[in-house]
Each structure stands twice: as structure tokens, then as C-alpha cells.
Backbone as a chain_set.jsonl record, in Angstrom:
{"seq": "MSLVKFRNRRRPFGGLTTSDFFDTDDFFNNRLWNNDKLLDSFWNGSSNEPALNIKEEDNKFEIELAAPGFAKKDFDVTIDNGFLNISAEKSENKKEKNDNYTRQEFSYNSFSRSLQLPESVKEEDIKASYHDGILSFDLAKKAENKKLKAKRIEIA", "coords": {"N": [[-32.201, -49.655, 80.505], [-33.367, -50.876, 77.429], [-35.747, -52.348, 75.248], [-35.209, -54.0, 72.171], [-36.286, -54.797, 68.944], [-35.606, -57.825, 67.752], [-33.895, -58.664, 64.698], [-33.31, -61.181, 62.64], [-30.685, -61.781, 60.864], [-29.779, -63.911, 59.532], [-31.462, -65.304, 57.855], [-32.405, -67.207, 54.903], [-31.44, -65.837, 51.778], [-31.433, -63.327, 52.915], [-33.766, -62.623, 54.03], [-35.741, -61.94, 52.166], [-37.906, -63.592, 51.283], [-39.031, -64.714, 53.359], [-40.65, -64.243, 56.528], [-40.934, -63.415, 59.926], [-43.567, -64.642, 61.917], [-44.999, -63.018, 63.735], [-44.191, -60.561, 62.761], [-45.769, -58.54, 61.556], [-46.12, -55.838, 61.202], [-43.939, -55.243, 59.416], [-44.362, -57.017, 57.394], [-45.311, -56.578, 54.69], [-43.78, -54.725, 53.805], [-41.211, -55.935, 53.556], [-40.845, -57.366, 51.313], [-39.784, -58.963, 48.07], [-40.708, -57.15, 46.221], [-40.944, -54.587, 47.194], [-38.318, -53.989, 48.47], [-36.019, -52.997, 47.456], [-33.917, -54.787, 46.844], [-34.05, -56.079, 44.3], [-33.634, -54.532, 41.341], [-35.607, -52.024, 39.749], [-35.447, -52.062, 37.19], [-35.536, -54.843, 36.607], [-38.019, -55.518, 36.818], [-39.478, -53.844, 34.83], [-38.509, -54.598, 32.385], [-36.353, -53.31, 31.292], [-33.798, -53.891, 31.866], [-31.501, -54.285, 30.194], [-31.143, -51.872, 29.005], [-29.262, -49.26, 28.211], [-28.328, -46.059, 30.082], [-29.727, -42.75, 29.362], [-29.682, -39.499, 28.013], [-31.344, -36.817, 26.848], [-31.484, -33.787, 25.211], [-32.943, -30.596, 24.294], [-32.538, -28.259, 21.945], [-32.34, -24.857, 20.3], [-32.009, -25.331, 17.589], [-31.46, -27.967, 17.239], [-31.386, -31.549, 18.539], [-29.844, -33.179, 21.258], [-28.501, -36.044, 22.028], [-27.256, -38.476, 24.558], [-26.002, -41.452, 25.149], [-25.187, -43.781, 27.621], [-22.712, -45.917, 27.418], [-20.37, -47.628, 28.408], [-17.088, -49.538, 27.84], [-17.63, -50.549, 25.388], [-16.409, -50.543, 21.858], [-16.346, -48.446, 18.998], [-16.639, -50.044, 16.705], [-18.485, -51.992, 17.711], [-21.127, -51.029, 17.673], [-24.278, -50.678, 16.154], [-26.155, -48.63, 14.317], [-29.22, -47.404, 12.867], [-31.646, -45.981, 11.114], [-35.12, -46.198, 10.749], [-38.251, -46.022, 9.57], [-38.84, -43.845, 10.924], [-37.628, -44.155, 13.27], [-34.922, -44.173, 15.5], [-32.511, -46.663, 15.691], [-30.355, -48.221, 17.88], [-28.017, -50.367, 18.61], [-25.713, -52.575, 20.079], [-23.007, -54.896, 20.461], [-20.851, -57.249, 21.99], [-18.306, -59.594, 22.472], [-15.982, -61.641, 24.168], [-13.309, -63.766, 24.326], [-11.088, -65.592, 26.287], [-8.353, -67.498, 26.471], [-6.235, -69.408, 28.446], [-3.261, -71.453, 28.438], [-1.633, -73.897, 30.004], [0.86, -76.171, 31.295], [-0.25, -77.797, 33.156], [-3.028, -77.064, 33.247], [-5.856, -75.779, 31.776], [-7.432, -72.573, 31.122], [-10.255, -70.935, 30.508], [-12.125, -68.321, 29.604], [-15.394, -66.59, 29.136], [-17.18, -63.968, 27.635], [-20.024, -61.959, 27.222], [-21.921, -59.193, 25.875], [-24.744, -57.049, 25.334], [-26.994, -54.883, 23.89], [-29.971, -53.054, 22.892], [-31.789, -50.224, 21.719], [-34.456, -48.344, 20.816], [-35.511, -45.166, 19.487], [-38.232, -43.041, 18.968], [-38.201, -40.621, 16.28], [-38.749, -37.133, 16.452], [-41.017, -35.503, 14.077], [-39.769, -33.05, 13.333], [-37.073, -33.624, 12.92], [-34.148, -33.486, 10.8], [-33.508, -36.269, 9.115], [-31.463, -37.03, 7.541], [-29.176, -35.504, 8.364], [-28.201, -36.501, 10.656], [-25.662, -36.799, 13.109], [-23.207, -38.894, 14.666], [-21.106, -39.727, 17.333], [-18.647, -41.385, 19.457], [-16.973, -41.387, 22.362], [-15.038, -41.842, 25.302], [-17.002, -43.895, 26.506], [-19.445, -42.835, 26.054], [-21.887, -42.602, 23.785], [-22.843, -40.113, 21.531], [-25.319, -38.133, 19.889], [-26.043, -35.775, 17.347], [-29.005, -34.193, 16.365], [-30.251, -32.495, 13.763], [-32.598, -30.001, 13.448], [-35.432, -29.429, 11.249], [-35.667, -26.423, 9.146], [-38.28, -25.121, 9.18], [-39.428, -26.14, 11.485], [-38.007, -25.091, 13.737], [-37.669, -23.617, 16.786], [-39.056, -20.32, 17.35], [-37.67, -17.196, 18.504], [-38.99, -15.539, 21.299], [-41.14, -12.663, 20.604], [-41.79, -9.232, 20.911], [-44.825, -7.527, 20.204], [-46.098, -4.614, 19.285], [-48.904, -2.791, 19.985], [-51.02, -0.93, 18.029]], "CA": [[-32.202, -50.825, 79.752], [-34.589, -50.75, 76.556], [-36.093, -53.452, 74.315], [-34.868, -53.792, 70.883], [-36.746, -55.784, 68.154], [-34.622, -58.611, 67.026], [-33.968, -59.057, 63.449], [-32.579, -62.348, 62.344], [-30.132, -61.585, 59.613], [-29.232, -65.292, 58.983], [-32.338, -65.937, 56.968], [-31.813, -67.321, 53.573], [-31.883, -64.687, 50.803], [-31.538, -62.074, 53.54], [-35.187, -62.204, 54.349], [-36.522, -61.608, 50.976], [-39.036, -64.473, 51.003], [-39.567, -65.271, 54.625], [-40.832, -63.183, 57.586], [-41.47, -64.068, 61.185], [-45.068, -64.794, 62.029], [-45.41, -61.879, 64.418], [-43.73, -59.357, 62.203], [-46.914, -58.002, 60.52], [-45.986, -54.349, 60.645], [-42.828, -55.136, 58.39], [-44.598, -58.047, 56.285], [-45.447, -56.004, 53.134], [-42.51, -53.948, 53.394], [-40.063, -56.671, 53.541], [-41.163, -58.344, 50.189], [-39.174, -58.786, 47.022], [-41.012, -56.241, 45.116], [-40.766, -53.379, 47.935], [-37.258, -53.972, 49.344], [-34.812, -52.566, 46.751], [-33.138, -56.107, 46.675], [-34.052, -56.051, 43.098], [-33.621, -53.211, 40.6], [-36.761, -51.602, 39.148], [-35.197, -52.391, 35.825], [-35.686, -56.047, 36.605], [-39.56, -55.636, 36.466], [-39.866, -53.344, 33.698], [-37.998, -55.069, 31.104], [-35.344, -52.46, 30.602], [-32.441, -54.106, 32.241], [-30.287, -54.212, 29.18], [-31.075, -50.615, 28.255], [-28.364, -48.066, 28.947], [-28.884, -44.712, 30.472], [-29.981, -41.977, 28.043], [-29.927, -38.119, 28.2], [-32.13, -35.975, 25.796], [-31.695, -32.328, 25.482], [-33.448, -29.882, 23.048], [-31.932, -26.712, 21.843], [-33.384, -24.145, 19.432], [-31.796, -25.758, 16.237], [-31.011, -29.457, 17.351], [-31.556, -32.301, 19.709], [-28.579, -33.875, 21.653], [-28.753, -37.551, 22.888], [-26.276, -38.944, 24.92], [-26.175, -42.848, 25.692], [-23.964, -44.529, 28.263], [-22.365, -47.373, 26.787], [-18.866, -47.915, 28.496], [-16.799, -50.744, 27.582], [-17.819, -50.92, 23.997], [-15.798, -49.954, 20.997], [-17.028, -48.028, 17.797], [-17.191, -51.169, 15.742], [-19.465, -52.906, 18.11], [-22.286, -50.245, 17.587], [-25.157, -50.714, 14.775], [-27.042, -47.439, 14.362], [-30.02, -47.338, 11.886], [-32.824, -45.117, 11.075], [-36.099, -46.876, 10.003], [-39.738, -45.516, 9.631], [-38.926, -42.694, 11.931], [-37.071, -44.626, 14.541], [-33.382, -44.513, 15.677], [-32.339, -48.027, 16.385], [-29.151, -48.246, 18.534], [-27.625, -51.465, 19.294], [-24.337, -52.813, 20.38], [-22.779, -56.178, 20.918], [-19.531, -57.566, 21.963], [-17.906, -60.834, 23.145], [-14.607, -61.765, 24.409], [-12.926, -65.107, 24.653], [-9.93, -65.489, 26.795], [-7.868, -68.874, 26.866], [-4.76, -69.674, 28.949], [-3.036, -72.919, 28.527], [-0.325, -74.119, 30.848], [1.061, -77.578, 31.177], [-1.184, -78.439, 34.182], [-4.417, -76.811, 33.268], [-6.398, -74.788, 30.717], [-8.374, -71.718, 31.874], [-11.117, -70.285, 29.409], [-13.201, -67.4, 30.223], [-15.994, -65.913, 27.912], [-18.036, -62.898, 28.226], [-20.884, -61.345, 26.192], [-22.723, -58.109, 26.466], [-25.294, -56.502, 24.252], [-28.16, -54.077, 24.105], [-30.622, -52.395, 21.808], [-32.656, -49.352, 22.241], [-35.06, -47.528, 19.745], [-36.149, -44.034, 20.047], [-38.979, -42.442, 17.883], [-37.679, -39.4, 16.259], [-40.0, -36.253, 16.173], [-40.992, -35.17, 12.735], [-38.943, -31.889, 13.095], [-35.642, -33.797, 12.84], [-33.799, -33.985, 9.537], [-32.779, -37.637, 9.3], [-30.141, -37.183, 6.502], [-28.304, -34.805, 8.929], [-27.771, -37.043, 12.161], [-24.395, -37.266, 13.334], [-22.891, -39.6, 15.937], [-19.512, -39.87, 17.988], [-18.462, -42.211, 20.599], [-15.935, -41.102, 23.309], [-15.054, -42.1, 26.797], [-18.098, -44.435, 26.865], [-20.547, -42.011, 25.904], [-22.364, -42.266, 22.436], [-23.618, -38.885, 21.334], [-26.055, -37.981, 18.483], [-26.643, -34.367, 17.134], [-30.052, -34.326, 15.362], [-30.513, -31.166, 13.301], [-34.093, -29.718, 13.131], [-35.826, -28.739, 9.929], [-35.683, -24.984, 9.354], [-39.642, -24.667, 9.52], [-39.835, -26.546, 12.939], [-37.198, -24.504, 14.648], [-38.346, -22.708, 17.69], [-38.84, -19.086, 17.184], [-37.592, -16.648, 19.698], [-40.239, -14.675, 21.752], [-41.013, -11.162, 20.042], [-42.919, -8.436, 21.261], [-45.559, -7.055, 19.29], [-46.545, -3.328, 19.687], [-50.221, -2.589, 19.734], [-51.348, 0.261, 17.242]], "C": [[-33.656, -50.632, 78.576], [-34.637, -52.062, 75.718], [-35.87, -53.136, 73.026], [-35.718, -54.993, 70.092], [-35.496, -56.502, 67.419], [-34.99, -58.967, 65.67], [-33.063, -60.163, 63.116], [-31.963, -62.229, 61.039], [-29.62, -62.852, 59.083], [-30.273, -66.003, 58.167], [-31.964, -66.198, 55.504], [-32.439, -66.174, 52.69], [-31.942, -63.387, 51.615], [-33.067, -61.685, 53.911], [-35.956, -61.742, 53.252], [-37.879, -62.386, 51.016], [-39.594, -64.967, 52.413], [-39.69, -63.98, 55.581], [-41.361, -63.91, 58.716], [-42.987, -63.822, 61.238], [-45.561, -63.417, 62.664], [-45.037, -60.552, 63.731], [-44.581, -58.752, 61.19], [-46.666, -56.523, 60.256], [-44.882, -54.334, 59.5], [-43.313, -56.433, 57.178], [-44.61, -57.504, 54.887], [-44.283, -55.306, 52.648], [-41.188, -54.82, 53.145], [-40.136, -57.742, 52.463], [-40.274, -58.038, 49.231], [-39.359, -57.49, 46.356], [-40.964, -54.675, 45.786], [-39.376, -53.048, 48.548], [-35.829, -53.413, 48.651], [-33.876, -53.577, 46.57], [-32.96, -56.328, 45.164], [-34.104, -54.974, 42.345], [-35.114, -53.184, 39.747], [-36.686, -52.267, 37.723], [-35.607, -53.95, 35.664], [-37.307, -56.366, 36.076], [-39.99, -55.09, 35.499], [-39.21, -53.53, 32.463], [-36.848, -54.219, 30.628], [-34.204, -52.643, 31.193], [-31.137, -54.113, 31.414], [-30.261, -52.858, 28.508], [-30.266, -49.595, 28.831], [-28.996, -46.806, 29.11], [-28.989, -43.869, 29.326], [-30.253, -40.563, 28.592], [-30.422, -37.607, 26.858], [-32.071, -34.581, 26.043], [-32.098, -31.605, 24.096], [-32.879, -28.636, 23.197], [-32.806, -26.146, 20.636], [-33.268, -24.862, 18.139], [-31.427, -27.413, 16.096], [-31.456, -30.087, 18.625], [-30.214, -32.929, 19.957], [-29.044, -34.991, 22.298], [-27.322, -37.953, 23.202], [-26.454, -40.4, 25.681], [-24.938, -43.322, 26.384], [-23.754, -45.775, 27.886], [-20.771, -47.658, 27.093], [-18.512, -49.387, 28.324], [-16.998, -51.372, 26.158], [-16.713, -50.156, 23.109], [-16.659, -49.297, 19.659], [-17.526, -49.067, 16.815], [-18.148, -52.105, 16.35], [-20.893, -52.273, 17.934], [-22.719, -50.585, 16.014], [-26.212, -49.71, 15.008], [-27.745, -47.377, 12.993], [-31.291, -46.453, 12.034], [-33.915, -45.933, 10.268], [-37.336, -46.702, 10.362], [-39.765, -44.533, 10.752], [-38.264, -42.987, 13.42], [-35.452, -44.689, 14.555], [-33.148, -45.683, 16.491], [-30.843, -47.952, 16.77], [-29.003, -49.564, 19.02], [-26.171, -51.889, 19.382], [-24.109, -54.436, 20.835], [-21.298, -56.612, 20.848], [-19.339, -58.836, 22.834], [-16.431, -61.087, 23.118], [-14.455, -63.269, 24.829], [-11.497, -65.298, 25.062], [-9.443, -67.157, 27.138], [-6.513, -68.748, 27.368], [-4.528, -71.11, 28.973], [-1.734, -72.968, 29.344], [-0.164, -75.77, 30.813], [0.088, -78.503, 32.235], [-2.717, -78.345, 33.865], [-4.6, -75.759, 32.091], [-7.505, -73.857, 31.228], [-8.854, -70.982, 30.628], [-12.154, -69.565, 30.061], [-13.933, -66.721, 28.858], [-16.962, -65.176, 28.457], [-18.836, -62.428, 26.807], [-21.821, -60.377, 26.699], [-23.221, -57.36, 25.131], [-26.508, -55.543, 24.697], [-28.84, -53.43, 22.921], [-31.564, -51.473, 22.433], [-33.069, -48.482, 20.941], [-35.774, -46.245, 20.173], [-36.918, -43.388, 18.805], [-38.662, -41.055, 17.647], [-38.853, -38.393, 15.865], [-39.831, -35.927, 14.555], [-40.309, -33.941, 12.4], [-37.485, -32.281, 12.803], [-35.36, -34.168, 11.285], [-32.75, -35.342, 9.594], [-31.545, -37.715, 8.583], [-29.086, -36.281, 7.296], [-27.776, -35.273, 10.402], [-26.341, -37.262, 12.129], [-24.208, -37.776, 14.773], [-21.473, -39.625, 16.103], [-19.624, -40.586, 19.13], [-16.999, -41.733, 21.241], [-16.093, -41.063, 24.768], [-16.316, -42.767, 27.192], [-19.391, -43.843, 26.847], [-20.858, -41.9, 24.292], [-23.173, -41.188, 22.154], [-24.018, -38.841, 19.849], [-26.459, -36.412, 18.392], [-27.581, -34.517, 16.071], [-30.447, -32.992, 14.992], [-32.005, -31.274, 13.209], [-34.343, -29.306, 11.824], [-36.015, -27.351, 10.147], [-37.277, -24.646, 9.702], [-40.087, -25.115, 10.813], [-38.93, -26.008, 13.83], [-37.932, -23.503, 15.44], [-37.978, -21.171, 17.387], [-38.633, -18.416, 18.505], [-38.793, -15.631, 20.099], [-40.134, -13.157, 21.028], [-42.11, -10.345, 20.608], [-43.612, -7.633, 20.403], [-46.327, -5.722, 19.845], [-48.121, -3.377, 19.129], [-50.549, -1.204, 19.041], [-52.627, 0.923, 17.832]], "O": [[-34.775, -50.292, 78.959], [-33.629, -52.75, 75.55], [-36.275, -52.046, 72.623], [-35.792, -56.093, 70.639], [-34.644, -55.956, 66.718], [-36.08, -59.46, 65.378], [-31.883, -59.945, 63.393], [-32.64, -62.552, 60.063], [-28.954, -62.755, 58.052], [-30.074, -67.159, 57.793], [-31.223, -65.396, 54.936], [-33.568, -65.695, 52.801], [-32.45, -62.396, 51.09], [-33.434, -60.518, 54.048], [-36.942, -61.065, 53.541], [-38.916, -61.768, 50.774], [-40.637, -65.619, 52.443], [-39.028, -62.948, 55.464], [-42.116, -64.874, 58.584], [-43.529, -62.888, 60.647], [-46.459, -62.778, 62.117], [-45.556, -59.507, 64.124], [-44.151, -58.477, 60.07], [-46.982, -56.026, 59.176], [-44.936, -53.424, 58.674], [-42.598, -56.68, 56.207], [-43.915, -58.016, 54.01], [-43.861, -55.253, 51.493], [-40.218, -54.34, 52.558], [-39.607, -58.843, 52.613], [-39.81, -56.9, 49.297], [-38.416, -56.799, 45.969], [-40.949, -53.685, 45.056], [-39.219, -51.957, 49.098], [-34.749, -53.414, 49.241], [-32.837, -53.177, 46.046], [-31.873, -56.718, 44.738], [-34.895, -54.188, 42.866], [-35.613, -54.175, 39.215], [-37.615, -52.875, 37.192], [-36.012, -54.29, 34.553], [-37.681, -57.176, 35.228], [-40.978, -55.633, 35.005], [-39.319, -52.714, 31.547], [-36.397, -54.469, 29.51], [-33.423, -51.691, 31.177], [-29.996, -53.978, 31.855], [-29.494, -52.648, 27.569], [-30.583, -49.087, 29.906], [-29.987, -46.446, 28.475], [-28.385, -44.195, 28.303], [-30.999, -40.438, 29.563], [-29.886, -37.998, 25.821], [-32.594, -34.146, 27.069], [-31.663, -31.963, 23.002], [-32.727, -28.02, 24.251], [-33.732, -26.754, 20.1], [-34.312, -25.058, 17.517], [-31.168, -27.97, 15.029], [-31.828, -29.444, 19.606], [-29.484, -33.203, 19.004], [-29.967, -34.905, 23.107], [-26.382, -37.843, 22.415], [-27.033, -40.432, 26.767], [-23.826, -43.286, 25.857], [-24.592, -46.665, 28.029], [-19.993, -47.886, 26.167], [-19.295, -50.309, 28.554], [-16.599, -52.493, 25.844], [-16.142, -49.19, 23.616], [-17.737, -49.841, 19.421], [-18.6, -48.992, 16.22], [-18.643, -52.983, 15.643], [-21.845, -53.044, 18.058], [-21.995, -50.721, 15.027], [-27.099, -49.923, 15.835], [-27.037, -47.301, 11.989], [-31.843, -46.31, 13.125], [-33.603, -46.329, 9.145], [-37.684, -47.166, 11.448], [-40.761, -44.47, 11.473], [-38.349, -42.277, 14.422], [-34.83, -45.235, 13.645], [-33.46, -45.787, 17.677], [-30.085, -47.587, 15.872], [-29.823, -49.963, 19.847], [-25.44, -51.369, 18.539], [-24.954, -55.07, 21.466], [-20.601, -56.399, 19.855], [-20.091, -59.098, 23.773], [-15.737, -60.775, 22.151], [-15.274, -63.881, 25.515], [-10.658, -65.166, 24.172], [-10.061, -67.892, 27.909], [-5.689, -68.045, 26.783], [-5.351, -71.913, 29.412], [-0.891, -72.073, 29.277], [-1.032, -76.498, 30.33], [-0.206, -79.686, 32.067], [-3.524, -79.241, 34.113], [-3.709, -75.072, 31.593], [-8.488, -74.379, 31.756], [-8.07, -70.486, 29.819], [-12.926, -70.033, 30.897], [-13.343, -66.4, 27.827], [-17.566, -65.477, 29.486], [-18.402, -62.508, 25.658], [-22.462, -60.562, 27.734], [-22.523, -57.094, 24.152], [-26.886, -55.534, 25.869], [-28.146, -53.292, 21.914], [-32.119, -51.756, 23.495], [-32.24, -48.005, 20.167], [-36.556, -46.256, 21.123], [-36.323, -43.217, 17.741], [-38.775, -40.252, 18.573], [-39.763, -38.725, 15.105], [-38.785, -36.058, 13.918], [-40.208, -33.683, 11.2], [-36.694, -31.4, 12.467], [-36.077, -34.919, 10.622], [-31.586, -35.393, 9.991], [-30.626, -38.427, 8.991], [-27.967, -36.338, 6.787], [-27.089, -34.572, 11.145], [-25.826, -37.87, 11.191], [-24.769, -37.347, 15.781], [-20.699, -39.555, 15.149], [-20.632, -40.468, 19.826], [-15.988, -41.751, 20.538], [-16.975, -40.465, 25.383], [-16.839, -42.316, 28.211], [-20.33, -44.265, 27.521], [-20.149, -41.182, 23.586], [-24.333, -41.29, 22.552], [-23.396, -39.289, 18.886], [-27.126, -35.881, 19.281], [-27.204, -34.9, 14.963], [-30.985, -32.3, 15.857], [-32.607, -32.319, 12.962], [-33.401, -28.789, 11.223], [-36.487, -26.982, 11.222], [-37.44, -23.815, 10.595], [-41.069, -24.566, 11.312], [-39.038, -26.52, 14.944], [-38.686, -22.672, 14.934], [-36.815, -20.811, 17.206], [-39.202, -18.825, 19.517], [-39.434, -15.017, 19.246], [-39.043, -12.593, 20.95], [-43.248, -10.794, 20.744], [-42.884, -6.906, 19.727], [-47.107, -5.824, 20.792], [-48.463, -3.894, 18.065], [-50.224, -0.248, 19.745], [-53.085, 1.946, 17.321]]}, "num_chains": 1, "name": "protein.A"}
């Protein structure tokens, strides 16, 4: 027979804000800020920012932004003072009427994200596309800022 520490799972909020008095070894690990009960994005203010991938190639940058559930018409993309500003907004209102009841549902979703563009990007040649929930950008680099391939120099 072995002794097992009892953990009361019936605490309000799953034990986020309460702790047994003698549970000192678990006191700081069982707090809101250390328990993965809340996402890190809740604390850093980025809860409405979609995931983003940035890839640099020799002659361009590629950006992919995950925005499922939106349509092309929902996006607003601008360039202002060296920043690429991406925002989207959509709302939906469903109403169902019957003889005995009326059911109405409303949903709203939005986000905005701003990225500072490097000076090497040709702002006039930015291309965007939206397919399968991914908003993609191709940002061409200026000719003078393209990475040069490594070259061996012979010593005379």
C-alpha cells in the first residue's frame, strides 16, 4: 500500500485561485500565471493577432498570415510610413423566425497587425493573395539590396 497525495478536483475554477494550506510545494506552480490555464497571449496583448510566418529569399520576402474564416472582401491592407498594415473584420447576423419563437445569433471577429518593412523592400511591388485561410504576401527586394552569392577571390 502506498500513500498518494489527494488533489481535490472540485475546487472552483479548477484550483486556479485556491490552494490547500499545506500544499506549499505546489503553491506557486498552481497559480493563474504558471498553469497554462490562460494563454500567454492573454497577458502579452496579442490575443487578436493571427499567426505569422516570414521567410527571406535572395530576391524577396514571403509572408503568410493565418486567417481562416475570412473572405477577400473582409481584408484591408495598406502601406503607410514603412509599415504594412493588415486588418480584417467580419460580422454575421442570423435570424430564424417561427410561429412560436424567434432565434437570432450574431458573431463578430476582427484583427489588425502592423509589420515594419525593411528598407530593402520595393513597396510598389508588393503582391497579396488569399487562399484556404492563408493570406500570402510577396515583397520584392530592391536590386541594390539583394544578397549577393558568395564568391571566391583568388589571391595574387
